[in-house]
PDB file of N, CA, C and O in Angstrom:
ATOM      1  N   MET A   1    -120.508-134.420 147.862  1.00  0.00           N
ATOM      2  CA  MET A   1    -120.816-134.288 149.267  1.00  0.00           C
ATOM      3  C   MET A   1    -120.975-132.813 149.595  1.00  0.00           C
ATOM      4  O   MET A   1    -120.326-131.961 148.988  1.00  0.00           O
ATOM      5  N   SER A   2    -121.813-132.524 150.525  1.00  0.00           N
ATOM      6  CA  SER A   2    -122.071-131.133 150.885  1.00  0.00           C
ATOM      7  C   SER A   2    -120.949-130.597 151.773  1.00  0.00           C
ATOM      8  O   SER A   2    -120.188-131.374 152.349  1.00  0.00           O
ATOM      9  N   PRO A   3    -120.845-129.262 151.886  1.00  0.00           N
ATOM     10  CA  PRO A   3    -119.753-128.689 152.670  1.00  0.00           C
ATOM     11  C   PRO A   3    -119.817-129.033 154.150  1.00  0.00           C
ATOM     12  O   PRO A   3    -118.788-129.041 154.825  1.00  0.00           O
ATOM     13  N   GLY A   4    -120.999-129.314 154.660  1.00  0.00           N
ATOM     14  CA  GLY A   4    -121.124-129.653 156.071  1.00  0.00           C
ATOM     15  C   GLY A   4    -120.740-131.093 156.376  1.00  0.00           C
ATOM     16  O   GLY A   4    -120.730-131.511 157.534  1.00  0.00           O
ATOM     17  N   GLY A   5    -120.423-131.850 155.323  1.00  0.00           N
ATOM     18  CA  GLY A   5    -120.044-133.233 155.529  1.00  0.00           C
ATOM     19  C   GLY A   5    -121.221-134.183 155.529  1.00  0.00           C
ATOM     20  O   GLY A   5    -121.043-135.391 155.681  1.00  0.00           O
ATOM     21  N   ARG A   6    -122.425-133.654 155.361  1.00  0.00           N
ATOM     22  CA  ARG A   6    -123.609-134.505 155.352  1.00  0.00           C
ATOM     23  C   ARG A   6    -124.226-134.459 153.966  1.00  0.00           C
ATOM     24  O   ARG A   6    -124.445-133.378 153.420  1.00  0.00           O
ATOM     25  N   ALA A   7    -124.498-135.579 153.411  1.00  0.00           N
ATOM     26  CA  ALA A   7    -125.079-135.643 152.074  1.00  0.00           C
ATOM     27  C   ALA A   7    -126.526-135.155 152.124  1.00  0.00           C
ATOM     28  O   ALA A   7    -127.261-135.435 153.071  1.00  0.00           O
ATOM     29  N   GLY A   8    -126.915-134.423 151.086  1.00  0.00           N
ATOM     30  CA  GLY A   8    -128.292-133.972 150.991  1.00  0.00           C
ATOM     31  C   GLY A   8    -128.571-132.625 151.612  1.00  0.00           C
ATOM     32  O   GLY A   8    -129.718-132.179 151.605  1.00  0.00           O
ATOM     33  N   HIS A   9    -127.571-131.963 152.146  1.00  0.00           N
ATOM     34  CA  HIS A   9    -127.785-130.647 152.751  1.00  0.00           C
ATOM     35  C   HIS A   9    -127.259-129.573 151.823  1.00  0.00           C
ATOM     36  O   HIS A   9    -126.293-129.786 151.091  1.00  0.00           O
ATOM     37  N   TRP A  10    -127.897-128.427 151.860  1.00  0.00           N
ATOM     38  CA  TRP A  10    -127.500-127.290 151.021  1.00  0.00           C
ATOM     39  C   TRP A  10    -126.342-126.550 151.653  1.00  0.00           C
ATOM     40  O   TRP A  10    -126.030-126.738 152.829  1.00  0.00           O
ATOM     41  N   TRP A  11    -125.703-125.695 150.848  1.00  0.00           N
ATOM     42  CA  TRP A  11    -124.646-124.837 151.371  1.00  0.00           C
ATOM     43  C   TRP A  11    -125.222-123.935 152.433  1.00  0.00           C
ATOM     44  O   TRP A  11    -126.327-123.419 152.263  1.00  0.00           O
ATOM     45  N   PRO A  12    -124.518-123.729 153.513  1.00  0.00           N
ATOM     46  CA  PRO A  12    -125.046-122.820 154.536  1.00  0.00           C
ATOM     47  C   PRO A  12    -124.962-121.380 154.036  1.00  0.00           C
ATOM     48  O   PRO A  12    -123.881-120.905 153.687  1.00  0.00           O
ATOM     49  N   GLY A  13    -126.091-120.691 154.000  1.00  0.00           N
ATOM     50  CA  GLY A  13    -126.111-119.305 153.552  1.00  0.00           C
ATOM     51  C   GLY A  13    -126.178-118.349 154.724  1.00  0.00           C
ATOM     52  O   GLY A  13    -126.711-118.681 155.783  1.00  0.00           O
ATOM     53  N   ARG A  14    -125.637-117.168 154.527  1.00  0.00           N
ATOM     54  CA  ARG A  14    -125.746-116.169 155.579  1.00  0.00           C
ATOM     55  C   ARG A  14    -127.186-115.683 155.623  1.00  0.00           C
ATOM     56  O   ARG A  14    -127.811-115.490 154.580  1.00  0.00           O
ATOM     57  N   ARG A  15    -127.700-115.490 156.795  1.00  0.00           N
ATOM     58  CA  ARG A  15    -129.072-115.004 156.928  1.00  0.00           C
ATOM     59  C   ARG A  15    -129.094-113.819 157.882  1.00  0.00           C
ATOM     60  O   ARG A  15    -128.291-113.726 158.810  1.00  0.00           O
ATOM     61  N   SER A  16    -130.035-112.918 157.627  1.00  0.00           N
ATOM     62  CA  SER A  16    -130.172-111.759 158.492  1.00  0.00           C
ATOM     63  C   SER A  16    -131.061-112.115 159.671  1.00  0.00           C
ATOM     64  O   SER A  16    -131.461-113.270 159.820  1.00  0.00           O
ATOM     65  N   ARG A  17    -131.368-111.152 160.496  1.00  0.00           N
ATOM     66  CA  ARG A  17    -132.227-111.403 161.667  1.00  0.00           C
ATOM     67  C   ARG A  17    -133.649-111.767 161.268  1.00  0.00           C
ATOM     68  O   ARG A  17    -134.359-112.419 162.034  1.00  0.00           O
ATOM     69  N   THR A  18    -134.071-111.352 160.083  1.00  0.00           N
ATOM     70  CA  THR A  18    -135.423-111.679 159.621  1.00  0.00           C
ATOM     71  C   THR A  18    -135.462-113.003 158.886  1.00  0.00           C
ATOM     72  O   THR A  18    -136.481-113.347 158.288  1.00  0.00           O
ATOM     73  N   GLU A  19    -134.358-113.761 158.919  1.00  0.00           N
ATOM     74  CA  GLU A  19    -134.244-115.070 158.280  1.00  0.00           C
ATOM     75  C   GLU A  19    -134.362-115.011 156.761  1.00  0.00           C
ATOM     76  O   GLU A  19    -134.746-115.999 156.136  1.00  0.00           O
ATOM     77  N   THR A  20    -134.040-113.873 156.161  1.00  0.00           N
ATOM     78  CA  THR A  20    -133.992-113.803 154.707  1.00  0.00           C
ATOM     79  C   THR A  20    -132.530-113.814 154.285  1.00  0.00           C
ATOM     80  O   THR A  20    -131.681-113.289 155.006  1.00  0.00           O
ATOM     81  N   PRO A  21    -132.221-114.395 153.143  1.00  0.00           N
ATOM     82  CA  PRO A  21    -130.829-114.410 152.699  1.00  0.00           C
ATOM     83  C   PRO A  21    -130.306-112.987 152.526  1.00  0.00           C
ATOM     84  O   PRO A  21    -131.036-112.105 152.076  1.00  0.00           O
ATOM     85  N   THR A  22    -129.043-112.765 152.882  1.00  0.00           N
ATOM     86  CA  THR A  22    -128.478-111.421 152.800  1.00  0.00           C
ATOM     87  C   THR A  22    -127.994-111.085 151.403  1.00  0.00           C
ATOM     88  O   THR A  22    -127.906-109.904 151.069  1.00  0.00           O
ATOM     89  N   ALA A  23    -127.672-112.073 150.566  1.00  0.00           N
ATOM     90  CA  ALA A  23    -127.221-111.801 149.206  1.00  0.00           C
ATOM     91  C   ALA A  23    -128.444-111.650 148.313  1.00  0.00           C
ATOM     92  O   ALA A  23    -129.166-112.618 148.074  1.00  0.00           O
ATOM     93  N   SER A  24    -128.678-110.441 147.821  1.00  0.00           N
ATOM     94  CA  SER A  24    -129.884-110.198 147.037  1.00  0.00           C
ATOM     95  C   SER A  24    -129.618-110.154 145.545  1.00  0.00           C
ATOM     96  O   SER A  24    -130.564-110.048 144.764  1.00  0.00           O
ATOM     97  N   GLU A  25    -128.388-110.229 145.129  1.00  0.00           N
ATOM     98  CA  GLU A  25    -128.109-110.102 143.709  1.00  0.00           C
ATOM     99  C   GLU A  25    -128.049-111.468 143.041  1.00  0.00           C
ATOM    100  O   GLU A  25    -127.717-112.472 143.671  1.00  0.00           O
ATOM    101  N   THR A  26    -128.373-111.484 141.771  1.00  0.00           N
ATOM    102  CA  THR A  26    -128.272-112.709 140.999  1.00  0.00           C
ATOM    103  C   THR A  26    -126.855-112.808 140.450  1.00  0.00           C
ATOM    104  O   THR A  26    -126.145-111.804 140.395  1.00  0.00           O
ATOM    105  N   PRO A  27    -126.438-113.986 140.049  1.00  0.00           N
ATOM    106  CA  PRO A  27    -125.088-114.111 139.485  1.00  0.00           C
ATOM    107  C   PRO A  27    -124.870-113.235 138.252  1.00  0.00           C
ATOM    108  O   PRO A  27    -123.764-112.739 138.037  1.00  0.00           O
ATOM    109  N   ALA A  28    -125.905-113.039 137.444  1.00  0.00           N
ATOM    110  CA  ALA A  28    -125.753-112.206 136.243  1.00  0.00           C
ATOM    111  C   ALA A  28    -125.465-110.760 136.626  1.00  0.00           C
ATOM    112  O   ALA A  28    -124.647-110.103 135.982  1.00  0.00           O
ATOM    113  N   GLU A  29    -126.118-110.260 137.656  1.00  0.00           N
ATOM    114  CA  GLU A  29    -125.875-108.886 138.093  1.00  0.00           C
ATOM    115  C   GLU A  29    -124.484-108.743 138.681  1.00  0.00           C
ATOM    116  O   GLU A  29    -123.819-107.730 138.466  1.00  0.00           O
ATOM    117  N   ALA A  30    -124.042-109.741 139.416  1.00  0.00           N
ATOM    118  CA  ALA A  30    -122.694-109.703 139.981  1.00  0.00           C
ATOM    119  C   ALA A  30    -121.644-109.720 138.875  1.00  0.00           C
ATOM    120  O   ALA A  30    -120.623-109.040 138.973  1.00  0.00           O
ATOM    121  N   VAL A  31    -121.895-110.497 137.822  1.00  0.00           N
ATOM    122  CA  VAL A  31    -120.970-110.546 136.692  1.00  0.00           C
ATOM    123  C   VAL A  31    -120.936-109.207 135.976  1.00  0.00           C
ATOM    124  O   VAL A  31    -119.865-108.737 135.591  1.00  0.00           O
ATOM    125  N   HIS A  32    -122.103-108.583 135.791  1.00  0.00           N
ATOM    126  CA  HIS A  32    -122.144-107.261 135.156  1.00  0.00           C
ATOM    127  C   HIS A  32    -121.311-106.259 135.954  1.00  0.00           C
ATOM    128  O   HIS A  32    -120.573-105.461 135.374  1.00  0.00           O
ATOM    129  N   ILE A  33    -121.428-106.297 137.260  1.00  0.00           N
ATOM    130  CA  ILE A  33    -120.703-105.337 138.096  1.00  0.00           C
ATOM    131  C   ILE A  33    -119.205-105.627 138.081  1.00  0.00           C
ATOM    132  O   ILE A  33    -118.403-104.703 137.943  1.00  0.00           O
ATOM    133  N   MET A  34    -118.810-106.901 138.221  1.00  0.00           N
ATOM    134  CA  MET A  34    -117.387-107.232 138.268  1.00  0.00           C
ATOM    135  C   MET A  34    -116.693-107.006 136.928  1.00  0.00           C
ATOM    136  O   MET A  34    -115.644-106.365 136.871  1.00  0.00           O
ATOM    137  N   LEU A  35    -117.278-107.533 135.846  1.00  0.00           N
ATOM    138  CA  LEU A  35    -116.647-107.351 134.542  1.00  0.00           C
ATOM    139  C   LEU A  35    -116.709-105.895 134.090  1.00  0.00           C
ATOM    140  O   LEU A  35    -115.799-105.411 133.417  1.00  0.00           O
ATOM    141  N   GLY A  36    -117.782-105.201 134.460  1.00  0.00           N
ATOM    142  CA  GLY A  36    -117.867-103.780 134.137  1.00  0.00           C
ATOM    143  C   GLY A  36    -116.780-102.984 134.833  1.00  0.00           C
ATOM    144  O   GLY A  36    -116.235-102.042 134.260  1.00  0.00           O
ATOM    145  N   SER A  37    -116.464-103.351 136.055  1.00  0.00           N
ATOM    146  CA  SER A  37    -115.399-102.660 136.783  1.00  0.00           C
ATOM    147  C   SER A  37    -114.045-102.885 136.124  1.00  0.00           C
ATOM    148  O   SER A  37    -113.241-101.959 136.012  1.00  0.00           O
ATOM    149  N   ILE A  38    -113.797-104.110 135.690  1.00  0.00           N
ATOM    150  CA  ILE A  38    -112.541-104.408 134.999  1.00  0.00           C
ATOM    151  C   ILE A  38    -112.468-103.651 133.678  1.00  0.00           C
ATOM    152  O   ILE A  38    -111.432-103.078 133.341  1.00  0.00           O
ATOM    153  N   ALA A  39    -113.574-103.651 132.931  1.00  0.00           N
ATOM    154  CA  ALA A  39    -113.602-102.934 131.653  1.00  0.00           C
ATOM    155  C   ALA A  39    -113.428-101.435 131.860  1.00  0.00           C
ATOM    156  O   ALA A  39    -112.828-100.756 131.027  1.00  0.00           O
ATOM    157  N   LEU A  40    -113.945-100.924 132.954  1.00  0.00           N
ATOM    158  CA  LEU A  40    -113.804 -99.501 133.249  1.00  0.00           C
ATOM    159  C   LEU A  40    -112.340 -99.130 133.514  1.00  0.00           C
ATOM    160  O   LEU A  40    -111.881 -98.072 133.084  1.00  0.00           O
ATOM    161  N   ILE A  41    -111.626 -99.980 134.205  1.00  0.00           N
ATOM    162  CA  ILE A  41    -110.208 -99.733 134.463  1.00  0.00           C
ATOM    163  C   ILE A  41    -109.409 -99.765 133.153  1.00  0.00           C
ATOM    164  O   ILE A  41    -108.549 -98.915 132.921  1.00  0.00           O
ATOM    165  N   ILE A  42    -109.705-100.755 132.303  1.00  0.00           N
ATOM    166  CA  ILE A  42    -109.011-100.851 131.015  1.00  0.00           C
ATOM    167  C   ILE A  42    -109.323 -99.643 130.142  1.00  0.00           C
ATOM    168  O   ILE A  42    -108.428 -99.090 129.503  1.00  0.00           O
ATOM    169  N   ALA A  43    -110.600 -99.229 130.114  1.00  0.00           N
ATOM    170  CA  ALA A  43    -110.985 -98.074 129.294  1.00  0.00           C
ATOM    171  C   ALA A  43    -110.333 -96.793 129.802  1.00  0.00           C
ATOM    172  O   ALA A  43    -109.938 -95.943 129.004  1.00  0.00           O
ATOM    173  N   ALA A  44    -110.218 -96.647 131.110  1.00  0.00           N
ATOM    174  CA  ALA A  44    -109.557 -95.464 131.660  1.00  0.00           C
ATOM    175  C   ALA A  44    -108.087 -95.432 131.250  1.00  0.00           C
ATOM    176  O   ALA A  44    -107.551 -94.366 130.950  1.00  0.00           O
ATOM    177  N   GLY A  45    -107.440 -96.579 131.237  1.00  0.00           N
ATOM    178  CA  GLY A  45    -106.062 -96.663 130.767  1.00  0.00           C
ATOM    179  C   GLY A  45    -105.938 -96.303 129.299  1.00  0.00           C
ATOM    180  O   GLY A  45    -104.990 -95.628 128.896  1.00  0.00           O
ATOM    181  N   LEU A  46    -106.902 -96.755 128.494  1.00  0.00           N
ATOM    182  CA  LEU A  46    -106.876 -96.413 127.074  1.00  0.00           C
ATOM    183  C   LEU A  46    -107.113 -94.932 126.842  1.00  0.00           C
ATOM    184  O   LEU A  46    -106.561 -94.353 125.906  1.00  0.00           O
ATOM    185  N   VAL A  47    -107.931 -94.312 127.688  1.00  0.00           N
ATOM    186  CA  VAL A  47    -108.131 -92.862 127.571  1.00  0.00           C
ATOM    187  C   VAL A  47    -106.827 -92.127 127.834  1.00  0.00           C
ATOM    188  O   VAL A  47    -106.477 -91.194 127.113  1.00  0.00           O
ATOM    189  N   VAL A  48    -106.115 -92.546 128.860  1.00  0.00           N
ATOM    190  CA  VAL A  48    -104.836 -91.904 129.176  1.00  0.00           C
ATOM    191  C   VAL A  48    -103.852 -92.081 128.019  1.00  0.00           C
ATOM    192  O   VAL A  48    -103.153 -91.140 127.642  1.00  0.00           O
ATOM    193  N   LEU A  49    -103.802 -93.286 127.462  1.00  0.00           N
ATOM    194  CA  LEU A  49    -102.888 -93.530 126.342  1.00  0.00           C
ATOM    195  C   LEU A  49    -103.280 -92.729 125.103  1.00  0.00           C
ATOM    196  O   LEU A  49    -102.415 -92.180 124.420  1.00  0.00           O
ATOM    197  N   SER A  50    -104.576 -92.661 124.811  1.00  0.00           N
ATOM    198  CA  SER A  50    -105.003 -91.918 123.619  1.00  0.00           C
ATOM    199  C   SER A  50    -104.818 -90.410 123.801  1.00  0.00           C
ATOM    200  O   SER A  50    -104.548 -89.698 122.834  1.00  0.00           O
ATOM    201  N   LEU A  51    -104.962 -89.926 125.025  1.00  0.00           N
ATOM    202  CA  LEU A  51    -104.687 -88.509 125.277  1.00  0.00           C
ATOM    203  C   LEU A  51    -103.199 -88.205 125.121  1.00  0.00           C
ATOM    204  O   LEU A  51    -102.826 -87.175 124.559  1.00  0.00           O
ATOM    205  N   SER A  52    -102.354 -89.100 125.619  1.00  0.00           N
ATOM    206  CA  SER A  52    -100.919 -88.863 125.509  1.00  0.00           C
ATOM    207  C   SER A  52    -100.431 -89.011 124.067  1.00  0.00           C
ATOM    208  O   SER A  52     -99.440 -88.390 123.682  1.00  0.00           O
ATOM    209  N   ALA A  53    -101.120 -89.829 123.268  1.00  0.00           N
ATOM    210  CA  ALA A  53    -100.750 -89.996 121.865  1.00  0.00           C
ATOM    211  C   ALA A  53    -101.337 -88.896 120.987  1.00  0.00           C
ATOM    212  O   ALA A  53    -100.948 -88.754 119.827  1.00  0.00           O
ATOM    213  N   GLY A  54    -102.266 -88.120 121.531  1.00  0.00           N
ATOM    214  CA  GLY A  54    -102.862 -87.021 120.778  1.00  0.00           C
ATOM    215  C   GLY A  54    -103.892 -87.475 119.755  1.00  0.00           C
ATOM    216  O   GLY A  54    -103.948 -86.936 118.650  1.00  0.00           O
ATOM    217  N   ILE A  55    -104.704 -88.455 120.112  1.00  0.00           N
ATOM    218  CA  ILE A  55    -105.745 -88.964 119.209  1.00  0.00           C
ATOM    219  C   ILE A  55    -107.103 -88.614 119.820  1.00  0.00           C
ATOM    220  O   ILE A  55    -107.653 -89.403 120.587  1.00  0.00           O
ATOM    221  N   PRO A  56    -107.651 -87.438 119.488  1.00  0.00           N
ATOM    222  CA  PRO A  56    -108.894 -87.014 120.131  1.00  0.00           C
ATOM    223  C   PRO A  56    -110.120 -87.837 119.729  1.00  0.00           C
ATOM    224  O   PRO A  56    -111.055 -87.968 120.519  1.00  0.00           O
ATOM    225  N   VAL A  57    -110.130 -88.385 118.529  1.00  0.00           N
ATOM    226  CA  VAL A  57    -111.282 -89.192 118.104  1.00  0.00           C
ATOM    227  C   VAL A  57    -111.365 -90.475 118.928  1.00  0.00           C
ATOM    228  O   VAL A  57    -112.450 -90.880 119.347  1.00  0.00           O
ATOM    229  N   LEU A  58    -110.222 -91.109 119.159  1.00  0.00           N
ATOM    230  CA  LEU A  58    -110.196 -92.318 119.981  1.00  0.00           C
ATOM    231  C   LEU A  58    -110.572 -92.004 121.425  1.00  0.00           C
ATOM    232  O   LEU A  58    -111.257 -92.791 122.079  1.00  0.00           O
ATOM    233  N   THR A  59    -110.123 -90.853 121.919  1.00  0.00           N
ATOM    234  CA  THR A  59    -110.465 -90.432 123.277  1.00  0.00           C
ATOM    235  C   THR A  59    -111.969 -90.258 123.421  1.00  0.00           C
ATOM    236  O   THR A  59    -112.558 -90.692 124.411  1.00  0.00           O
ATOM    237  N   ALA A  60    -112.592 -89.622 122.429  1.00  0.00           N
ATOM    238  CA  ALA A  60    -114.047 -89.414 122.476  1.00  0.00           C
ATOM    239  C   ALA A  60    -114.791 -90.742 122.385  1.00  0.00           C
ATOM    240  O   ALA A  60    -115.787 -90.942 123.080  1.00  0.00           O
ATOM    241  N   ALA A  61    -114.320 -91.645 121.538  1.00  0.00           N
ATOM    242  CA  ALA A  61    -114.982 -92.947 121.398  1.00  0.00           C
ATOM    243  C   ALA A  61    -114.901 -93.749 122.697  1.00  0.00           C
ATOM    244  O   ALA A  61    -115.877 -94.373 123.114  1.00  0.00           O
ATOM    245  N   ILE A  62    -113.745 -93.726 123.321  1.00  0.00           N
ATOM    246  CA  ILE A  62    -113.601 -94.448 124.587  1.00  0.00           C
ATOM    247  C   ILE A  62    -114.416 -93.767 125.682  1.00  0.00           C
ATOM    248  O   ILE A  62    -114.908 -94.433 126.593  1.00  0.00           O
ATOM    249  N   GLY A  63    -114.561 -92.457 125.602  1.00  0.00           N
ATOM    250  CA  GLY A  63    -115.421 -91.752 126.555  1.00  0.00           C
ATOM    251  C   GLY A  63    -116.864 -92.218 126.468  1.00  0.00           C
ATOM    252  O   GLY A  63    -117.542 -92.357 127.487  1.00  0.00           O
ATOM    253  N   VAL A  64    -117.332 -92.460 125.246  1.00  0.00           N
ATOM    254  CA  VAL A  64    -118.692 -92.987 125.062  1.00  0.00           C
ATOM    255  C   VAL A  64    -118.789 -94.393 125.639  1.00  0.00           C
ATOM    256  O   VAL A  64    -119.783 -94.737 126.278  1.00  0.00           O
ATOM    257  N   VAL A  65    -117.763 -95.203 125.417  1.00  0.00           N
ATOM    258  CA  VAL A  65    -117.753 -96.564 125.956  1.00  0.00           C
ATOM    259  C   VAL A  65    -117.755 -96.534 127.483  1.00  0.00           C
ATOM    260  O   VAL A  65    -118.436 -97.338 128.120  1.00  0.00           O
ATOM    261  N   ILE A  66    -117.003 -95.616 128.065  1.00  0.00           N
ATOM    262  CA  ILE A  66    -116.988 -95.476 129.525  1.00  0.00           C
ATOM    263  C   ILE A  66    -118.368 -95.106 130.047  1.00  0.00           C
ATOM    264  O   ILE A  66    -118.808 -95.629 131.071  1.00  0.00           O
ATOM    265  N   ALA A  67    -119.054 -94.206 129.348  1.00  0.00           N
ATOM    266  CA  ALA A  67    -120.407 -93.827 129.770  1.00  0.00           C
ATOM    267  C   ALA A  67    -121.353 -95.031 129.715  1.00  0.00           C
ATOM    268  O   ALA A  67    -122.195 -95.198 130.598  1.00  0.00           O
ATOM    269  N   LEU A  68    -121.217 -95.863 128.691  1.00  0.00           N
ATOM    270  CA  LEU A  68    -122.060 -97.058 128.593  1.00  0.00           C
ATOM    271  C   LEU A  68    -121.742 -98.066 129.697  1.00  0.00           C
ATOM    272  O   LEU A  68    -122.647 -98.687 130.255  1.00  0.00           O
ATOM    273  N   ILE A  69    -120.483 -98.225 130.004  1.00  0.00           N
ATOM    274  CA  ILE A  69    -120.081 -99.159 131.065  1.00  0.00           C
ATOM    275  C   ILE A  69    -120.616 -98.692 132.417  1.00  0.00           C
ATOM    276  O   ILE A  69    -121.146 -99.489 133.190  1.00  0.00           O
ATOM    277  N   VAL A  70    -120.475 -97.404 132.694  1.00  0.00           N
ATOM    278  CA  VAL A  70    -120.971 -96.865 133.967  1.00  0.00           C
ATOM    279  C   VAL A  70    -122.488 -97.028 134.060  1.00  0.00           C
ATOM    280  O   VAL A  70    -123.013 -97.360 135.123  1.00  0.00           O
ATOM    281  N   THR A  71    -123.189 -96.796 132.956  1.00  0.00           N
ATOM    282  CA  THR A  71    -124.652 -96.976 132.941  1.00  0.00           C
ATOM    283  C   THR A  71    -125.015 -98.427 133.216  1.00  0.00           C
ATOM    284  O   THR A  71    -125.945 -98.694 133.978  1.00  0.00           O
ATOM    285  N   ASP A  72    -124.297 -99.370 132.608  1.00  0.00           N
ATOM    286  CA  ASP A  72    -124.576-100.786 132.821  1.00  0.00           C
ATOM    287  C   ASP A  72    -124.330-101.184 134.272  1.00  0.00           C
ATOM    288  O   ASP A  72    -125.121-101.928 134.852  1.00  0.00           O
ATOM    289  N   ILE A  73    -123.244-100.698 134.862  1.00  0.00           N
ATOM    290  CA  ILE A  73    -122.957-101.006 136.265  1.00  0.00           C
ATOM    291  C   ILE A  73    -124.042-100.432 137.170  1.00  0.00           C
ATOM    292  O   ILE A  73    -124.488-101.098 138.104  1.00  0.00           O
ATOM    293  N   MET A  74    -124.465 -99.205 136.899  1.00  0.00           N
ATOM    294  CA  MET A  74    -125.506 -98.589 137.725  1.00  0.00           C
ATOM    295  C   MET A  74    -126.833 -99.341 137.600  1.00  0.00           C
ATOM    296  O   MET A  74    -127.526 -99.533 138.599  1.00  0.00           O
ATOM    297  N   LEU A  75    -127.193 -99.768 136.388  1.00  0.00           N
ATOM    298  CA  LEU A  75    -128.433-100.521 136.212  1.00  0.00           C
ATOM    299  C   LEU A  75    -128.368-101.878 136.908  1.00  0.00           C
ATOM    300  O   LEU A  75    -129.350-102.306 137.515  1.00  0.00           O
ATOM    301  N   ALA A  76    -127.225-102.561 136.829  1.00  0.00           N
ATOM    302  CA  ALA A  76    -127.078-103.851 137.511  1.00  0.00           C
ATOM    303  C   ALA A  76    -127.166-103.671 139.025  1.00  0.00           C
ATOM    304  O   ALA A  76    -127.773-104.487 139.719  1.00  0.00           O
ATOM    305  N   HIS A  77    -126.558-102.600 139.531  1.00  0.00           N
ATOM    306  CA  HIS A  77    -126.638-102.327 140.965  1.00  0.00           C
ATOM    307  C   HIS A  77    -128.079-102.017 141.371  1.00  0.00           C
ATOM    308  O   HIS A  77    -128.539-102.454 142.426  1.00  0.00           O
ATOM    309  N   HIS A  78    -128.780-101.267 140.540  1.00  0.00           N
ATOM    310  CA  HIS A  78    -130.175-100.936 140.830  1.00  0.00           C
ATOM    311  C   HIS A  78    -131.042-102.194 140.826  1.00  0.00           C
ATOM    312  O   HIS A  78    -131.903-102.352 141.691  1.00  0.00           O
ATOM    313  N   ARG A  79    -130.821-103.091 139.861  1.00  0.00           N
ATOM    314  CA  ARG A  79    -131.592-104.335 139.810  1.00  0.00           C
ATOM    315  C   ARG A  79    -131.319-105.199 141.032  1.00  0.00           C
ATOM    316  O   ARG A  79    -132.238-105.823 141.563  1.00  0.00           O
ATOM    317  N   SER A  80    -130.063-105.246 141.487  1.00  0.00           N
ATOM    318  CA  SER A  80    -129.753-106.081 142.643  1.00  0.00           C
ATOM    319  C   SER A  80    -130.364-105.503 143.914  1.00  0.00           C
ATOM    320  O   SER A  80    -130.804-106.257 144.781  1.00  0.00           O
ATOM    321  N   ARG A  81    -130.401-104.185 144.038  1.00  0.00           N
ATOM    322  CA  ARG A  81    -131.027-103.559 145.212  1.00  0.00           C
ATOM    323  C   ARG A  81    -132.535-103.740 145.179  1.00  0.00           C
ATOM    324  O   ARG A  81    -133.149-103.986 146.217  1.00  0.00           O
ATOM    325  N   ARG A  82    -133.141-103.623 144.007  1.00  0.00           N
ATOM    326  CA  ARG A  82    -134.584-103.727 143.881  1.00  0.00           C
ATOM    327  C   ARG A  82    -135.058-105.157 144.132  1.00  0.00           C
ATOM    328  O   ARG A  82    -136.123-105.354 144.718  1.00  0.00           O
ATOM    329  N   SER A  83    -134.294-106.152 143.702  1.00  0.00           N
ATOM    330  CA  SER A  83    -134.711-107.540 143.896  1.00  0.00           C
ATOM    331  C   SER A  83    -134.680-107.932 145.364  1.00  0.00           C
ATOM    332  O   SER A  83    -135.413-108.835 145.768  1.00  0.00           O
ATOM    333  N   GLY A  84    -133.860-107.285 146.167  1.00  0.00           N
ATOM    334  CA  GLY A  84    -133.788-107.590 147.580  1.00  0.00           C
ATOM    335  C   GLY A  84    -134.888-106.942 148.393  1.00  0.00           C
ATOM    336  O   GLY A  84    -135.155-107.384 149.510  1.00  0.00           O
ATOM    337  N   GLU A  85    -135.542-105.898 147.867  1.00  0.00           N
ATOM    338  CA  GLU A  85    -136.572-105.195 148.626  1.00  0.00           C
ATOM    339  C   GLU A  85    -137.896-105.949 148.642  1.00  0.00           C
ATOM    340  O   GLU A  85    -138.668-105.819 149.592  1.00  0.00           O
ATOM    341  N   GLY A  86    -138.170-106.739 147.599  1.00  0.00           N
ATOM    342  CA  GLY A  86    -139.463-107.408 147.509  1.00  0.00           C
ATOM    343  C   GLY A  86    -139.638-108.509 148.501  1.00  0.00           C
ATOM    344  O   GLY A  86    -140.776-108.808 148.862  1.00  0.00           O
ATOM    345  N   SER A  87    -138.573-109.146 148.975  1.00  0.00           N
ATOM    346  CA  SER A  87    -138.743-110.278 149.888  1.00  0.00           C
ATOM    347  C   SER A  87    -138.519-109.926 151.314  1.00  0.00           C
ATOM    348  O   SER A  87    -138.630-110.787 152.187  1.00  0.00           O
TER     349      SER A  87
END
């Protein structure tokens, strides 16, 4: 059954004044941003631990991973913004 209590109706979506949906991102882009944020927090914690343990090679490797995560988040954000401009 639909959320409105009537069978056959779609979920009510938020709409802007121009009657276009306000959510412009796809689920894949949202997943990239959310999981990337979690991975970024974990990687930052590992950097702190590797710095305190005195392992510079591990610190540098995690730094590269952090750069890749940030790049992925930025690209996903860019794709979600760009997909909303066309409609």
